[in-house]
N, C-alpha and C positions, 0 to 999 in steps of 0.2 A: 727342201724340208719346211713346215712351216715354225714361223720363231728366228730363224736363222738370219744373222746380220749377213747384210753382202760381203761382209771382210768374210766371214766363215764360209763363205759360199767362194770363193775367189777363192781359200785356203782348198780348199773342199776340190777344187779343180786342179790347182798345181800339183796336189797330191798325187793327184791320175798319174804322174810321173816317178810317183816313187819306185815304182819296179822295173823290169827291164826293158819293156816297152822305150823305143825312140819317138814312135809317131803315133799318134792315137787319131781314130777318126773322131767325129761330134759324137756319134752313138755310144762309143766307147766310154769319150769324157763325161757323157751323162750317166752312161752308167755307172764309171766309177766312183763320181762325187756323189750320185745320188741323188743329181737333179734331173727336174721337169729338162726336156730338150731346148723347148723355148726359153727357160732360161740360162741354160745352157749356153744353148748360143749367141745373147745378147753378150752374156759377158765374157766368154771366148774370144770375140769380136773386139769387145772394150780393150783386151788383155792384147791382141793383134795390135789393135792401134798406138798400144803405148809400147810394144816390141819386147814385152815379156811373150809373147806366144809369138810362131810365125808360122803362117802357111805353106805348107811345097803345093808344087804343082799338081800334085794326083788329088790335093785336097786333103790332106793330113794335116796334122798340127805336131809342131814342135817347139819346145825349150827354145825361145828368142836369147838373141844374144847379150841385149839389154839384163834380163834376167841373171845368166849366167855372168856378169859381168857382176852384177851385185853381189853373186854368191860367192864367188872367186874371192871376195873379200872378206868371208868369214875365218876370225883367227884360229877356229877350232881345227880347221886342215893345214892352213898356210904352210904355218913353221913344221910341222911333224913330215906335211910330203914334200917340203923342200927339202930338209932335212934328208929324207929317206932316196931321193933322187938318185944321188950317184952311188946308193946301195943296191937298188934296185937295178941297177944297170950294170953295175960289177955280178949282179946275180942272173943277168939276163947271156949276158959275155958267156957265163962261165956254166949256164944251163941250156942255153937253147930254147928255154919254152916260156911260156907265158907268167910273167912275175908280178906280184901286186902287195900291196903294204893292206892290212886290215885293221879294222878298229872296230870297239862294239856298240850296237845303235840298236838301243832297245834288246829282243831277244833275238838277232839278227848282227851280223856281221858288214859291217858298212865298208865297199871296196876303197879305199882314199886316193890312191894311185894306184895305175897298172901300166903295163909294158910289154910289147908283144912284139916277137921277133917278124920283120919285114915279110918273108915267107911265109907268115902261116896262116892255114887256109881255113880256121876256125877261129873266132874269136869266141875268148872264155869271160863271159862277165865282162866289165866295163869299168871305169872310175865313177863310182855314183850309184852303183848297184851294191845290192842285197845281195848274202849269201847265208844260208841255215848254219846253223853255230855245230849241227851236230853231225852233219854227211858232207863236212870239207875240213880239211889241215888246218886251214887259216880257223875257221871257228871252233873246233876243239882246240885248240889251243888257245884262244882267249876263253872257253869252258875251265878250260883247265886253270889257268893262272888270274881268272876274272873273280867277282864277286862271289861269294860263296852261295849266296843266296841267289844267283842267276845257274849255277848249276843242277843246287836242288831244282828249282822251278822247272828247268829246263826235262830233268828226270822225271816230272810227277806230269807232262804232257803228253798226248799223244804225238808219237815223233814221226814225219811225213817221210814216205817211202818213194825214192828216187830212183835207184836200181835194186839188183837184186842183193846190191851187199851193204846197201843200206843199214847203218846200225839202227835198231828199232827198239830193242831190248834195252829197259834202263837198265839192267845190272851188265851187258856188255858195255855198252855206253861209259858208264861208271870206271869199268876195269881200262877201259882206252883212257879216259883221263888219267887213271891214274898212273898208266905208263908212260904217258906223254909229261907229268910231272919227273916221274924220275928219270924220262932220259932227256927231256930240254928237249922235244920236239917229235911231231905229230905226221905220221904217215899214213895219207888216205888214197885208199885204190878203187879205182871205179866204183865211188863212196856216192859221189855225183851226178855223174855221167860215166856211162860203162864205154872204157878202153880212155880213159883218163886217170891218171895219176898224182899224186900232189905230198909235197911234204911244207913245213911250216914250224914256224920258232918266234918264240917273244920274243918283243923289244921292251926296256924298260926304261923307267928315266927315272927320275930320282928317287931312293929311298926303298931301289926294286918296286917301285909300283908298276905296275902292267899299261901300257900305252899302246900296243897293236903287237900285230902280228905279222912276219914278213914269209913272203913263201912262193913256190915254183908249180907251175902245173906242167906236165910232160904227157904225150903218148903214150900208152903204158907200153912196156918194153925198149922204148929208144933209147934209156939211158939207164944205168946203173942208178937206182935209188936212194944207195949209199953216198954214190959220188954228190948225186943231187942234195941229200941231206946234209952232207960234208959243207957243201955251200951254200945251201940257206942257214946253217949254224952259223955259220964265216959274217955273212952281211946282216944277220940280225944280233951276232956280238959286235960289230964293228960299229953298227947304227947305235946300239947300247951305247959303247964305248964315248961317240960322238957327244950323246945327247946327254951324258955325264960330266962331260969335260969343260974346258975352258972356250972350246971354240964355238960350244954352244949359246953363247951368249950374242954371235953374230947372228942369230936368229931372233928375231924382234916377238914378243906375243907368246903366248902359253900354249902348248902343247895341245893336241886332242884328250878333252877331255870326254869319257865315256859318257853316252845319255843311257841314265837308268831309269826303265820302265817298269818291268813288270817283277821285281825284288824288292826286296827289303834296300833303301839306297846306304842307312846305318851297318846292315849287317854284313860287314866285308873284314876280311881276314889277307895278310901278304901270302898269297901262294908260293912266291920265288923260292923259298927256303932259307 
C-alpha cells in the first residue's frame, strides 16, 4: 500500500501468522499482508536472514526461533501461563482431553497455554491461536465475565456459523451467558467442531477481576460432562486461589491484561457476583 512504512509492512507480514496456520507460502503471505508479491518476497528474505522467519524444505515459511524467543519474554503471558501449568496438567490427568488456558484478545479468545494427551489423534487449537468467543466454552466464559461492552458488541454483530449447533441467535447466546454466570461454568457441545464437547470455568485475579478461563475438550460421549465440569471447576478454583494467595509473589511480572479493542474500555463492571 502506498505510504506504508517499512516497519508497518514487516508487521503486516508477521500478522499473517496470527491465524491457525503455522506454515505459509509466499503467495499466502502476500495475500494476507496486502503487499505486492515482490515487496513481500524482499521483506520475507530479510526476515529469514535475521531469523525472524525460517524457510522449510518444502518452500513454506514459519515463525523463526529468534522471533519466538523474543515473544516468549512478554510479561503479559509469562506469569499467568507459568502459574497455570500445574493446574492444566492436573486437568489433563483428570479428563484425558485437550486442556487450555484462554484469555481475552480483542473480540476473540487467545489460547495462552495448551496441553494434549500424547495419544490424541486430533490436535485442537494450539498455544497462540484464537478461538471465537460465541462458539466455544472458553469464549463464552470470557464473554459472561468480561467487560459489559464486549458481550453487548458481540451480540450486535453477525455470529459466524461453524456447526449446526453453533449459537447464532443473539437472544439464545445472551441466555447462555446468563446461565454461565449463574452456574460458574460453560458447556459447549459440538458448537465449534462437530463431535467435540468442552467445558470451561473462569479464573479470577485480585478483587475478582477476570484474568482468563481454563477448560477441557473431549470427544463427544467419551466421558461424563458432569465429571469434566467438576474437574474444570476444581482446576479454575485452585488456580484462582493460587493467584490470590502469598505464593503468587513467586511469579514476577503482571498477569495477562486483556486487549480491549471493539468495545468501550471504560465501560466495565465486575460480573463475578
